[in-house]
Every structure is written in structure tokens, then in C-alpha cells.
C-alpha positions as a Markdown table, in Angstrom:
| # | Residue | x | y | z |
|---|---|---|---|---|
| 1 | Met | 49.9 | -199.3 | -18.6 |
| 2 | Ser | 52.0 | -201.5 | -16.5 |
| 3 | Asn | 51.3 | -205.1 | -15.2 |
| 4 | Thr | 52.6 | -206.1 | -11.9 |
| 5 | Leu | 53.9 | -209.9 | -11.3 |
| 6 | Ser | 54.1 | -211.0 | -8.0 |
| 7 | Ile | 56.8 | -213.6 | -7.2 |
| 8 | Gly | 56.1 | -216.2 | -4.4 |
| 9 | Ala | 58.1 | -216.3 | -1.2 |
| 10 | Leu | 59.9 | -219.6 | -2.0 |
| 11 | Glu | 60.6 | -218.5 | -5.7 |
| 12 | Ser | 61.9 | -215.1 | -4.4 |
| 13 | Phe | 64.1 | -217.0 | -1.9 |
| 14 | Leu | 65.4 | -219.1 | -4.8 |
| 15 | Ile | 66.2 | -216.0 | -6.6 |
| 16 | Ala | 68.1 | -214.5 | -3.7 |
| 17 | Ile | 70.3 | -217.4 | -3.6 |
| 18 | Ala | 70.8 | -217.4 | -7.2 |
| 19 | Val | 72.0 | -213.7 | -6.9 |
| 20 | Leu | 74.9 | -214.9 | -4.8 |
| 21 | Phe | 75.7 | -217.5 | -7.4 |
| 22 | Leu | 75.5 | -214.8 | -10.1 |
| 23 | Gly | 77.8 | -212.4 | -8.1 |
| 24 | His | 80.3 | -215.3 | -7.6 |
| 25 | Leu | 80.2 | -216.3 | -11.4 |
| 26 | Val | 80.6 | -212.8 | -12.5 |
| 27 | Asn | 83.5 | -212.0 | -10.0 |
| 28 | Ser | 85.3 | -215.0 | -11.1 |
| 29 | Lys | 85.2 | -213.8 | -14.7 |
| 30 | Val | 85.8 | -210.2 | -14.3 |
| 31 | Val | 89.3 | -209.4 | -13.4 |
| 32 | Leu | 88.5 | -205.9 | -12.0 |
| 33 | Phe | 85.8 | -207.1 | -9.6 |
| 34 | Lys | 87.9 | -210.0 | -8.3 |
| 35 | Lys | 91.0 | -207.7 | -7.8 |
| 36 | Tyr | 89.1 | -205.0 | -5.8 |
| 37 | Asn | 87.0 | -207.4 | -3.9 |
| 38 | Ile | 83.7 | -206.1 | -4.8 |
| 39 | Pro | 81.2 | -208.0 | -2.8 |
| 40 | Glu | 79.2 | -210.7 | -4.5 |
| 41 | Pro | 75.8 | -209.5 | -3.3 |
| 42 | Ile | 76.5 | -206.2 | -4.8 |
| 43 | Val | 77.5 | -207.6 | -8.2 |
| 44 | Gly | 74.6 | -210.1 | -8.5 |
| 45 | Gly | 72.0 | -208.0 | -6.9 |
| 46 | Leu | 72.8 | -205.0 | -9.1 |
| 47 | Ile | 72.6 | -207.3 | -12.4 |
| 48 | Val | 69.2 | -208.5 | -11.3 |
| 49 | Ala | 68.2 | -204.8 | -10.3 |
| 50 | Val | 69.3 | -203.6 | -13.9 |
| 51 | Ala | 67.2 | -206.5 | -15.4 |
| 52 | Ile | 64.1 | -205.6 | -13.3 |
| 53 | Thr | 64.4 | -201.9 | -14.3 |
| 54 | Ala | 64.8 | -202.8 | -17.9 |
| 55 | Leu | 61.4 | -204.8 | -17.4 |
| 56 | His | 59.8 | -201.8 | -15.5 |
| 57 | Phe | 60.3 | -199.6 | -18.5 |
| 58 | Lys | 58.7 | -202.2 | -20.5 |
| 59 | Gly | 55.7 | -201.8 | -18.4 |
| 60 | Ile | 56.4 | -205.0 | -16.4 |
| 61 | Asn | 56.7 | -204.7 | -12.5 |
| 62 | Leu | 58.2 | -207.7 | -10.6 |
| 63 | Gln | 57.2 | -207.8 | -6.9 |
| 64 | Phe | 59.2 | -210.2 | -4.7 |
| 65 | Ser | 57.8 | -211.7 | -1.6 |
| 66 | Leu | 60.8 | -211.8 | 0.9 |
| 67 | Pro | 59.3 | -212.3 | 4.4 |
| 68 | Leu | 62.6 | -213.4 | 5.8 |
| 69 | Gln | 64.8 | -210.5 | 4.7 |
| 70 | Ser | 64.6 | -208.5 | 8.1 |
| 71 | Thr | 64.9 | -212.0 | 10.0 |
| 72 | Phe | 68.3 | -212.7 | 8.2 |
| 73 | Met | 69.4 | -209.1 | 9.0 |
| 74 | Leu | 68.5 | -209.7 | 12.8 |
| 75 | Met | 70.1 | -212.9 | 12.7 |
| 76 | Phe | 73.4 | -211.5 | 11.4 |
| 77 | Phe | 73.5 | -208.7 | 13.9 |
| 78 | Ser | 72.9 | -211.2 | 16.5 |
| 79 | Thr | 76.0 | -213.1 | 15.7 |
| 80 | Val | 77.9 | -209.7 | 15.9 |
| 81 | Gly | 76.7 | -209.6 | 19.5 |
| 82 | Leu | 77.6 | -213.2 | 20.0 |
| 83 | Ala | 81.0 | -212.6 | 18.8 |
| 84 | Ala | 81.6 | -209.8 | 21.2 |
| 85 | Asn | 82.5 | -211.6 | 24.4 |
| 86 | Tyr | 84.0 | -209.3 | 27.2 |
| 87 | Lys | 87.8 | -210.3 | 26.4 |
| 88 | Gln | 87.2 | -208.8 | 22.9 |
| 89 | Leu | 85.4 | -205.9 | 24.3 |
| 90 | Ile | 88.1 | -205.0 | 26.6 |
| 91 | Lys | 90.7 | -205.3 | 24.1 |
| 92 | Gly | 88.9 | -203.0 | 21.6 |
| 93 | Gly | 86.5 | -201.0 | 23.7 |
| 94 | Thr | 88.2 | -197.6 | 23.6 |
| 95 | Lys | 88.2 | -197.9 | 19.6 |
| 96 | Val | 84.5 | -197.6 | 19.7 |
| 97 | Phe | 84.5 | -194.2 | 20.9 |
| 98 | Ile | 87.4 | -193.0 | 18.8 |
| 99 | Phe | 85.5 | -194.5 | 15.7 |
| 100 | Leu | 82.2 | -192.8 | 16.9 |
| 101 | Ala | 84.4 | -189.3 | 17.0 |
| 102 | Val | 85.6 | -189.8 | 13.5 |
| 103 | Ala | 82.3 | -190.8 | 12.1 |
| 104 | Ser | 80.6 | -187.8 | 13.9 |
| 105 | Val | 83.2 | -185.4 | 12.4 |
| 106 | Tyr | 82.3 | -186.6 | 9.0 |
| 107 | Ile | 78.7 | -186.2 | 9.5 |
| 108 | Ile | 79.3 | -182.4 | 10.1 |
| 109 | Ile | 81.4 | -182.4 | 7.0 |
| 110 | Gln | 78.8 | -184.4 | 4.9 |
| 111 | Asn | 76.0 | -182.0 | 5.8 |
| 112 | Gly | 78.2 | -179.0 | 5.2 |
| 113 | Ile | 79.1 | -180.2 | 1.7 |
| 114 | Gly | 75.1 | -180.7 | 1.0 |
| 115 | Val | 73.9 | -177.4 | 2.3 |
| 116 | Ser | 76.9 | -175.5 | 0.7 |
| 117 | Leu | 76.5 | -177.1 | -2.8 |
| 118 | Ala | 72.7 | -176.9 | -2.7 |
| 119 | Ser | 72.8 | -173.1 | -1.9 |
| 120 | Met | 75.3 | -172.5 | -4.6 |
| 121 | Met | 73.2 | -174.3 | -7.2 |
| 122 | Gly | 70.1 | -172.3 | -6.2 |
| 123 | Leu | 68.4 | -175.1 | -4.3 |
| 124 | Asp | 66.7 | -175.0 | -0.8 |
| 125 | Pro | 69.5 | -175.7 | 1.7 |
| 126 | Leu | 67.3 | -178.4 | 3.3 |
| 127 | Met | 67.7 | -180.3 | 0.0 |
| 128 | Gly | 71.3 | -180.4 | 0.9 |
| 129 | Leu | 70.7 | -182.4 | 4.0 |
| 130 | Ile | 68.6 | -184.8 | 2.0 |
| 131 | Ala | 71.8 | -185.4 | -0.1 |
| 132 | Gly | 73.7 | -185.4 | 3.1 |
| 133 | Ser | 73.6 | -187.3 | 6.2 |
| 134 | Ile | 69.8 | -187.8 | 6.2 |
| 135 | Thr | 70.0 | -190.4 | 3.6 |
| 136 | Leu | 73.8 | -191.3 | 3.3 |
| 137 | Ser | 74.5 | -191.9 | 6.9 |
| 138 | Gly | 70.7 | -192.4 | 8.0 |
| 139 | Gly | 69.7 | -194.6 | 5.0 |
| 140 | His | 66.2 | -195.4 | 3.5 |
| 141 | Gly | 64.4 | -195.4 | 6.9 |
| 142 | Thr | 65.9 | -192.1 | 8.1 |
| 143 | Gly | 65.1 | -190.5 | 4.7 |
| 144 | Ala | 61.5 | -191.5 | 4.8 |
| 145 | Ala | 61.1 | -190.4 | 8.3 |
| 146 | Trp | 62.7 | -186.9 | 7.5 |
| 147 | Ser | 60.8 | -186.5 | 4.2 |
| 148 | Gln | 57.6 | -186.6 | 6.2 |
| 149 | Thr | 58.8 | -184.1 | 8.7 |
| 150 | Phe | 60.0 | -181.8 | 5.7 |
| 151 | Ala | 56.5 | -182.1 | 4.1 |
| 152 | Glu | 54.7 | -181.3 | 7.3 |
| 153 | Thr | 56.9 | -178.3 | 8.5 |
| 154 | Tyr | 58.5 | -177.0 | 5.4 |
| 155 | His | 56.0 | -178.0 | 2.7 |
| 156 | Leu | 58.8 | -179.7 | 0.8 |
| 157 | Asn | 58.1 | -182.9 | -1.0 |
| 158 | Thr | 61.4 | -185.0 | -0.7 |
| 159 | Leu | 60.2 | -188.4 | -0.5 |
| 160 | Glu | 61.1 | -189.6 | -3.9 |
| 161 | Leu | 64.6 | -187.7 | -3.8 |
| 162 | Ala | 65.4 | -189.2 | -0.4 |
| 163 | Met | 64.7 | -192.8 | -1.6 |
| 164 | Ala | 66.7 | -192.1 | -4.7 |
| 165 | Ser | 69.6 | -190.7 | -2.7 |
| 166 | Ala | 69.6 | -193.5 | -0.2 |
| 167 | Thr | 69.8 | -196.0 | -3.1 |
| 168 | Phe | 72.6 | -194.1 | -4.7 |
| 169 | Gly | 74.5 | -194.1 | -1.6 |
| 170 | Leu | 73.7 | -197.8 | -0.8 |
| 171 | Ile | 75.3 | -198.9 | -4.2 |
| 172 | Met | 78.4 | -196.5 | -4.2 |
| 173 | Gly | 79.2 | -197.5 | -0.3 |
| 174 | Gly | 79.2 | -201.1 | -1.6 |
| 175 | Leu | 81.5 | -200.3 | -4.5 |
| 176 | Ile | 84.0 | -198.1 | -3.2 |
| 177 | Gly | 84.7 | -199.6 | 0.4 |
| 178 | Ser | 86.7 | -202.6 | -0.5 |
| 179 | Pro | 88.9 | -201.0 | -3.1 |
| 180 | Ile | 90.0 | -198.2 | -0.8 |
| 181 | Ala | 90.6 | -200.6 | 2.1 |
| 182 | Gln | 92.7 | -203.0 | -0.2 |
| 183 | Lys | 94.7 | -200.0 | -1.5 |
| 184 | Leu | 95.5 | -199.1 | 1.9 |
| 185 | Ile | 96.5 | -202.7 | 2.9 |
| 186 | His | 98.8 | -203.1 | -0.1 |
| 187 | Lys | 100.3 | -199.6 | 0.2 |
| 188 | His | 101.3 | -200.1 | 3.9 |
| 189 | Lys | 101.8 | -203.8 | 3.6 |
| 190 | Leu | 99.5 | -204.6 | 6.3 |
| 191 | Glu | 98.7 | -208.0 | 7.7 |
| 192 | Ser | 96.0 | -209.5 | 10.0 |
| 193 | Glu | 97.7 | -210.4 | 13.4 |
| 194 | Tyr | 95.6 | -213.7 | 12.9 |
| 195 | Gly | 97.1 | -214.4 | 9.5 |
| 196 | Thr | 95.3 | -215.5 | 6.3 |
| 197 | Gly | 93.9 | -218.8 | 5.0 |
| 198 | Val | 90.9 | -221.0 | 5.8 |
| 199 | Asp | 92.2 | -222.6 | 9.0 |
| 200 | Thr | 91.8 | -219.7 | 11.4 |
| 201 | His | 89.6 | -221.4 | 13.8 |
| 202 | Ser | 92.0 | -224.4 | 14.3 |
| 203 | Arg | 94.5 | -221.6 | 15.6 |
| 204 | Phe | 92.1 | -219.2 | 17.2 |
| 205 | Pro | 89.0 | -221.0 | 18.0 |
| 206 | Glu | 87.5 | -218.1 | 20.0 |
| 207 | Leu | 87.4 | -215.8 | 16.9 |
| 208 | Val | 84.4 | -215.2 | 14.5 |
| 209 | Thr | 85.9 | -214.5 | 11.2 |
| 210 | Tyr | 83.0 | -214.0 | 8.8 |
| 211 | Asn | 85.3 | -215.7 | 6.1 |
| 212 | Glu | 83.1 | -217.7 | 3.8 |
| 213 | Arg | 85.9 | -219.9 | 2.7 |
| 214 | Glu | 86.7 | -220.9 | 6.5 |
| 215 | Glu | 87.0 | -224.6 | 7.0 |
| 216 | Asp | 84.9 | -225.3 | 10.0 |
| 217 | Lys | 83.8 | -228.5 | 11.9 |
| 218 | Val | 80.2 | -228.0 | 12.4 |
| 219 | Thr | 77.7 | -230.6 | 13.3 |
| 220 | Ala | 73.7 | -230.5 | 13.1 |
| 221 | Lys | 73.6 | -230.5 | 16.9 |
| 222 | Lys | 75.7 | -227.3 | 16.9 |
| 223 | Val | 73.7 | -225.7 | 14.2 |
| 224 | Ile | 70.3 | -226.3 | 16.0 |
| 225 | Glu | 71.7 | -225.0 | 19.2 |
| 226 | Thr | 73.2 | -221.8 | 17.6 |
| 227 | Leu | 70.0 | -221.4 | 15.6 |
| 228 | Phe | 68.0 | -221.4 | 18.9 |
| 229 | Val | 70.2 | -218.7 | 20.4 |
| 230 | Leu | 70.0 | -216.6 | 17.2 |
| 231 | Leu | 66.2 | -216.9 | 17.1 |
| 232 | Leu | 66.0 | -216.1 | 20.8 |
| 233 | Cys | 67.8 | -212.8 | 19.9 |
| 234 | Val | 65.6 | -212.1 | 16.9 |
| 235 | Val | 62.4 | -212.7 | 19.0 |
| 236 | Gly | 63.8 | -210.9 | 22.0 |
| 237 | Ala | 64.7 | -207.9 | 19.8 |
| 238 | Gly | 61.0 | -207.5 | 19.0 |
| 239 | Tyr | 59.7 | -207.7 | 22.6 |
| 240 | Leu | 62.6 | -205.5 | 23.8 |
| 241 | Gly | 61.8 | -202.9 | 21.1 |
| 242 | Asp | 58.0 | -202.9 | 22.1 |
| 243 | Phe | 58.9 | -202.4 | 25.7 |
| 244 | Val | 61.1 | -199.4 | 25.0 |
| 245 | Ala | 58.3 | -197.9 | 22.8 |
| 246 | Thr | 56.2 | -197.8 | 25.9 |
| 247 | Phe | 58.3 | -195.0 | 27.3 |
| 248 | Asp | 57.2 | -192.9 | 24.4 |
| 249 | Ile | 60.8 | -191.5 | 23.9 |
| 250 | Ser | 60.0 | -190.0 | 20.5 |
| 251 | Trp | 63.5 | -188.6 | 19.7 |
| 252 | Leu | 65.2 | -191.9 | 20.3 |
| 253 | Lys | 64.6 | -194.3 | 17.4 |
| 254 | Ile | 66.4 | -197.5 | 17.9 |
| 255 | Pro | 66.3 | -200.2 | 15.1 |
| 256 | Asp | 65.4 | -203.8 | 16.0 |
| 257 | Phe | 68.9 | -204.9 | 14.9 |
| 258 | Val | 70.6 | -202.8 | 17.8 |
| 259 | Tyr | 68.4 | -204.9 | 20.3 |
| 260 | Ala | 69.4 | -208.2 | 18.6 |
| 261 | Leu | 73.1 | -207.1 | 18.8 |
| 262 | Phe | 73.0 | -206.3 | 22.5 |
| 263 | Ile | 71.0 | -209.4 | 23.4 |
| 264 | Gly | 73.6 | -211.2 | 21.7 |
| 265 | Val | 76.4 | -209.6 | 23.7 |
| 266 | Phe | 74.5 | -210.2 | 26.9 |
| 267 | Ile | 74.0 | -214.0 | 26.0 |
| 268 | Thr | 77.6 | -214.5 | 25.1 |
| 269 | Asn | 79.0 | -212.9 | 28.1 |
| 270 | Ile | 76.6 | -214.4 | 30.5 |
| 271 | Thr | 77.5 | -217.9 | 29.2 |
| 272 | Glu | 81.3 | -217.1 | 29.1 |
| 273 | Val | 81.2 | -216.2 | 33.0 |
| 274 | Thr | 78.8 | -218.8 | 34.3 |
| 275 | Lys | 80.1 | -221.7 | 31.9 |
| 276 | Val | 76.5 | -222.9 | 31.6 |
| 277 | His | 76.9 | -223.3 | 28.0 |
| 278 | Lys | 79.6 | -222.8 | 25.3 |
| 279 | Ile | 78.7 | -220.7 | 22.3 |
| 280 | Asp | 80.2 | -222.3 | 19.4 |
| 281 | Thr | 82.0 | -219.7 | 17.4 |
| 282 | Glu | 82.5 | -221.7 | 14.2 |
| 283 | Thr | 78.8 | -222.2 | 14.0 |
| 284 | Val | 78.0 | -218.6 | 14.8 |
| 285 | Asp | 80.5 | -217.6 | 11.9 |
| 286 | Ile | 78.7 | -219.8 | 9.3 |
| 287 | Leu | 75.2 | -218.8 | 10.2 |
| 288 | Gly | 76.3 | -215.1 | 10.4 |
| 289 | Thr | 78.0 | -215.2 | 7.0 |
| 290 | Val | 74.9 | -216.9 | 5.3 |
| 291 | Ser | 72.5 | -214.5 | 6.9 |
| 292 | Leu | 74.3 | -211.6 | 5.8 |
| 293 | Ala | 74.8 | -212.7 | 2.2 |
| 294 | Leu | 71.1 | -213.6 | 2.0 |
| 295 | Phe | 69.9 | -210.4 | 3.6 |
| 296 | Leu | 72.0 | -208.4 | 1.2 |
| 297 | Ala | 71.1 | -210.4 | -2.0 |
| 298 | Met | 67.3 | -209.7 | -1.0 |
| 299 | Ala | 67.9 | -206.1 | -0.3 |
| 300 | Leu | 69.9 | -205.6 | -3.5 |
| 301 | Met | 67.7 | -207.4 | -5.9 |
| 302 | Ser | 64.6 | -205.4 | -4.6 |
| 303 | Leu | 66.2 | -202.0 | -5.4 |
| 304 | Lys | 64.0 | -199.7 | -7.6 |
| 305 | Leu | 67.0 | -198.3 | -9.6 |
| 306 | Trp | 64.5 | -196.2 | -11.6 |
| 307 | Asn | 64.1 | -194.0 | -8.6 |
| 308 | Ile | 67.8 | -192.9 | -9.2 |
| 309 | Phe | 66.6 | -191.4 | -12.7 |
| 310 | Asp | 64.3 | -189.1 | -10.8 |
| 311 | Leu | 67.3 | -187.4 | -9.3 |
| 312 | Ala | 67.7 | -183.9 | -10.5 |
| 313 | Ile | 71.2 | -183.1 | -11.8 |
| 314 | Pro | 72.1 | -180.8 | -9.1 |
| 315 | Leu | 71.3 | -183.5 | -6.5 |
| 316 | Leu | 73.4 | -185.9 | -8.6 |
| 317 | Val | 76.1 | -183.6 | -8.6 |
| 318 | Ile | 76.1 | -183.4 | -4.7 |
| 319 | Leu | 76.0 | -187.1 | -4.3 |
| 320 | Ser | 78.9 | -187.7 | -6.5 |
| 321 | Val | 80.8 | -185.0 | -4.6 |
| 322 | Gln | 79.9 | -186.8 | -1.2 |
| 323 | Thr | 81.2 | -190.1 | -2.6 |
| 324 | Val | 84.5 | -188.7 | -3.6 |
| 325 | Val | 84.9 | -186.7 | -0.2 |
| 326 | Leu | 84.1 | -189.8 | 1.9 |
| 327 | Ala | 86.5 | -192.0 | -0.3 |
| 328 | Leu | 89.4 | -189.4 | 0.5 |
| 329 | Phe | 88.3 | -189.1 | 4.2 |
| 330 | Ser | 88.2 | -192.8 | 4.8 |
| 331 | Tyr | 91.6 | -193.1 | 3.1 |
| 332 | Phe | 93.5 | -190.3 | 4.7 |
| 333 | Val | 91.5 | -189.5 | 8.2 |
| 334 | Thr | 89.7 | -192.7 | 9.2 |
| 335 | Phe | 92.7 | -195.0 | 8.4 |
| 336 | Arg | 95.1 | -192.8 | 10.4 |
| 337 | Val | 93.0 | -191.9 | 13.4 |
| 338 | Met | 92.0 | -195.7 | 13.9 |
| 339 | Gly | 95.9 | -196.7 | 14.2 |
| 340 | Ser | 97.2 | -197.0 | 10.7 |
| 341 | Asn | 97.1 | -200.9 | 10.9 |
| 342 | Tyr | 95.2 | -203.8 | 9.4 |
| 343 | Asp | 92.2 | -203.2 | 11.6 |
| 344 | Ala | 92.1 | -199.4 | 10.6 |
| 345 | Ala | 92.0 | -200.3 | 7.0 |
| 346 | Val | 89.2 | -202.7 | 7.3 |
| 347 | Met | 87.4 | -199.9 | 9.4 |
| 348 | Ala | 88.1 | -197.5 | 6.6 |
| 349 | Gly | 86.3 | -199.8 | 4.2 |
| 350 | Gly | 83.5 | -200.1 | 6.4 |
| 351 | His | 83.2 | -196.3 | 7.1 |
| 352 | Cys | 82.6 | -196.1 | 3.5 |
| 353 | Gly | 79.7 | -198.7 | 3.6 |
| 354 | Phe | 77.6 | -196.8 | 6.4 |
| 355 | Gly | 79.0 | -193.5 | 5.6 |
| 356 | Leu | 77.0 | -193.7 | 2.2 |
| 357 | Gly | 74.8 | -196.6 | 2.6 |
| 358 | Ala | 73.9 | -198.5 | 5.7 |
| 359 | Thr | 75.6 | -200.7 | 8.4 |
| 360 | Pro | 74.9 | -204.0 | 6.5 |
| 361 | Thr | 76.7 | -202.5 | 3.6 |
| 362 | Ala | 79.7 | -201.8 | 5.9 |
| 363 | Val | 79.9 | -205.2 | 7.2 |
| 364 | Met | 79.6 | -206.5 | 3.7 |
| 365 | Asn | 82.7 | -204.5 | 2.6 |
| 366 | Met | 84.5 | -205.8 | 5.5 |
| 367 | Gly | 83.6 | -209.3 | 4.9 |
| 368 | Ser | 85.0 | -209.2 | 1.4 |
| 369 | Leu | 88.0 | -208.0 | 2.8 |
| 370 | Val | 88.7 | -210.5 | 5.6 |
| 371 | Ser | 87.9 | -213.4 | 3.3 |
| 372 | Arg | 91.0 | -212.5 | 1.4 |
| 373 | Phe | 93.2 | -210.8 | 4.0 |
| 374 | Gly | 92.5 | -212.5 | 7.3 |
| 375 | Pro | 90.3 | -211.8 | 10.4 |
| 376 | Ser | 89.6 | -208.5 | 11.9 |
| 377 | Pro | 87.6 | -209.0 | 15.0 |
| 378 | Gln | 88.0 | -205.5 | 16.3 |
| 379 | Ala | 86.6 | -203.9 | 13.0 |
| 380 | Phe | 83.5 | -206.3 | 13.3 |
| 381 | Met | 83.0 | -205.2 | 16.8 |
| 382 | Val | 83.5 | -201.4 | 16.4 |
| 383 | Val | 81.8 | -200.7 | 13.3 |
| 384 | Pro | 78.6 | -202.4 | 13.7 |
| 385 | Ile | 78.1 | -200.8 | 17.1 |
| 386 | Val | 78.8 | -197.2 | 16.0 |
| 387 | Gly | 77.0 | -197.7 | 12.8 |
| 388 | Ala | 74.1 | -199.4 | 14.0 |
| 389 | Phe | 73.4 | -197.4 | 17.1 |
| 390 | Phe | 75.5 | -194.5 | 18.2 |
| 391 | Ile | 75.8 | -192.7 | 14.9 |
| 392 | Asp | 72.0 | -192.5 | 14.6 |
| 393 | Ile | 71.8 | -190.5 | 17.8 |
| 394 | Val | 74.8 | -188.3 | 16.8 |
| 395 | Asn | 73.2 | -187.9 | 13.3 |
| 396 | Leu | 70.0 | -186.6 | 14.9 |
| 397 | Ile | 71.7 | -183.9 | 17.0 |
| 398 | Ile | 73.8 | -182.7 | 14.1 |
| 399 | Leu | 70.8 | -182.5 | 11.7 |
| 400 | Gln | 68.8 | -180.6 | 14.4 |
| 401 | Thr | 71.5 | -178.1 | 14.8 |
| 402 | Tyr | 71.8 | -177.5 | 11.0 |
| 403 | Ile | 68.1 | -177.2 | 10.5 |
| 404 | Ser | 68.0 | -174.6 | 13.5 |
| 405 | Phe | 70.5 | -172.5 | 11.7 |
| 406 | Ile | 69.2 | -173.0 | 8.3 |
| 407 | Gly | 65.4 | -172.4 | 9.5 |
């Protein structure tokens, strides 16, 4: 018999902040974590998740109340949109399509690995798609949606395995991304064109760096103004999503954070052209960094790690192979195709994040890199746009193609 302890909203919020402090403390003490820039939310979140898992097996379940989790996620992606003024879009626009092509090719490979290994081990080939792009490139939401389809159409109960696979990918994507990118940076002696340090905004005031160590001149008035704009994006995303839903386009499932991102792009470029208001990049930077850190801390401390123990050995083998192959693909292919420069290395780290986990994981990987090695505005524009929007459409097409052949 198990007891469920509900943690209040304020207490849960307090724990989320403590998760970040815990991650910072552990990273400062463990040389390996510090050396390879393992993101602090991953470290702190996993420690708390392990403790909660231990309590679970003792018959005690903790249930957090985190009503602001999705709001922080939407706020972060709003800042990504606000950072993408037309000058930056013109500078790196073609990279979006190149990166989309790279990520699309990898999804074909990812599903090929899943289906092939599943068939070799005597599993239903559809199970290979669960341990492929459905959960790894798609995440928990896509996994849940496809599990329902598999149950109704093929009478396969895959929900638990899908959630476990997505959790496995989320963790591994956060663990391998930064070390791979860092190895590329050191091996090829790469540098950010904007330099390193904590004074980037004094030299390049138009940049949003997502460097938590950046020294910024932020005032209360700027925070209130920027918070208003961010919440405008967040609220607008909800209304825009409801409006699009009225068209009943069942095949097109666009998450709310995509709407928030594009509303941010619209606002920043309208204000840039009309000069009616100046978006303060320093404040956007700070609020974006804070929002991402809190969202990830909340997401990771809520992980139900015991789901991973439900993974059958064959699926665990498939997921382990998927992790190794993506690491190699990002290192040798993504990096080279994207230009073999500093931005390409950061994007390779980001590819590990959303190729195994989710777009926020990709951004977290990149954030830990730019805090140490310098800004990469191109990576922060390209990866979220591809990972948050285009890749879901490509994933759907590729999955439907695989299923038509398997079926």
C-alpha cells in the first residue's frame, strides 16, 4: 500500500529553485560534471528524482503542484522569438533549412535502427518506432498520442513503454549533448565570433546570450516592460492555438510554445521597424535564462524514474544503441554539414538534446555551452525553430511512411 503526499504550489516552487542550487553545488564539487558542462537542472533534477524514486519503492509517492511549469516554458520560447529580429533572421535563415534536412535524415535513420533491432530481437516492428522517433524525437506528448493510436488500431499497449522511452531519452539527451559539443570545440580550437566573458552585452547590445553569468544593467522598469511583452506572447499563444484548432486540421498538431515563439518574432520585428518601442535584450536575456532554468528544474524533479525499470531488456538495448548512434551522427555529420564552426558545434550539442529528448533539453545543452565558450545567437535561432515546429511535421510524415510499409 502506498501513501501519496501532495506538495503545495509554493513549496513545490521552492523545491524547484533548490534543485538549481543543488545542481550548481554538485557541479562545483564533481570535476567530471564541471569539465563537461553537464547542465545544472539535469544534475539537481536527477538527484531529486532518484530520491523520489527511492521513496516510491518505500510506498511513499510525492506529488508536486507546479502550475507555472508550462508558463515558464512558454516564457522562454517567447524570449527566443524576441531575440530573432530580422537582421539575425537574414544572417542565419538558410541554416534553418539545412539543419532541418540534417535532422530529417537522422529521423529516417533513427526509425530504421528501431525497426531493424526490434525485428532482430523478435519484437513487433512497431515497437521499434516507439523506441525511435515517436518518443526520442517526439517526446512524451507524441509518445502518448501514438500509444493511443497503436492501442486502437493494432491492439498494442505501449503507453508505459513510450513514457519510459521518452524519459530515458530526455535524460541521455541532456547528458551527452554538452560533452560532445565541447569535444568538438576543443579539438578544432573553435571560438565564438563574439568572444567569451561576462561583458558581451556592453560590446554587442543587440545579442541575447543566454549566459547566466552575463553582467547586465537591468532596471525594475525594464523587467516590468519585458515581463508584459512575454506574458502577451504566452496569453496570445493560447488564443492563437484555440483559433487554429477551429479549423480542425487533425494532422497538424502545433504545441503552444511554437505560437509563443512566433508571436515573439512578430513583436520584436514590428517594434524594430516602427521604432515604437525598443525591446531590451539584456532583460530578455535574464528572464529567458531564468524561465528555462525553472522550467527544466520542474520537469526533471517530476520525472518518474521507476518507469524506466519497466523497460524490457530489448527496448533498453535499442535505446542504448540510439544514444550512441546520435552521438556519432551529431559529432561527425551535424557538425560538418552545419559549417564545422563554433555555431555548428553548439548546434551539434543541441541536436543531441532534441534528437533524444525535447527542444528545451536542446536549449539547455546549448545554454551550458555558451555560458562557458561565448554566445551563439545563430544556434539559438536555428535549433528551437526546427526542434519546436518543423521537425514534428517531418516526423509525422516519416512515421506514416514507415507504418505503411510495416503494416
